[in-house]
N, C-alpha and C positions, 0 to 999 in steps of 0.2 A: 504494500500500500504506500501511496505517496500523498503529500499535502504541501501546498505552498503556504508559507507563513509570511504575511505582510507586516512589516514593523515600522512603527513611528518611534524615532529615537531623538534624544536631546541633540540639537545641532552640533555641539562641540564634541560629541562622543560617537559619531557615526562610524568612523574608521576603527576606533577602539572596540566598539561592540561587534562589528563585523569580524574582526580578528579573533575575538573571544569565542564567538559561536561557531566559527568555521571548524567543522569536524566534531563538534560537541555532540554527545549522544547520551542516552540513558534509556533504560527499560527496553532495550532491543531496537530503539530507533536512533537515527543519526542524521545530522544536517550534512547533506552531501553536496550542496551548492549554496553559496552565500554571495549575493550581488548587491552592491550599492546602486541605487536607482534615483531618478528624479521624479517629481510628482507628489501626490499626497502621502506616499510612503517613502521611507529612506532606505530600507533594506528588504530584499525579497530572498527568502531562504527556502530551499527544498528539503523537506524532511522525509526520510524513507524508513520503513519498518514493516514487520510482518503483519501488523494489525493496527486498528485504530487506537488501542490502548498504548502501544509502543510509540505511536506518533504523538499522542497526548502527553506522554511522559517526556518525550524529547522537547516538545513545545514548552512545557512548563519549565524545563531546565534552561531553555533559552530566555524565557521571560524574566528569569531571576537575575540576569546580567544587569549591572548598574548602567543606567542610561536609557534602557528600554521603557518607553512610556505606554505604548499600546500595541497589541497585536491582533491580527485577523487571520484565522486559519481557514484555508480553503482546500478541503480534501479533494483529490482527483478521483473522478468517478470511473 
């Protein structure tokens, strides 16, 4: 299973947050791609794992990084 995680981050911490979540994983899920983007979101991350629970655990681990203000998770169908 895969999900995109759209992140809004404090402006001065975008690169720092991207570096910290790159490759981060938990509960069988892992951030396999982390990109800094422009627009309403600052970072788009692709989380992959065997099931929705693994994705959720991975997303929660990423949300705990200092500087992350808000996330939106979009599971891929």
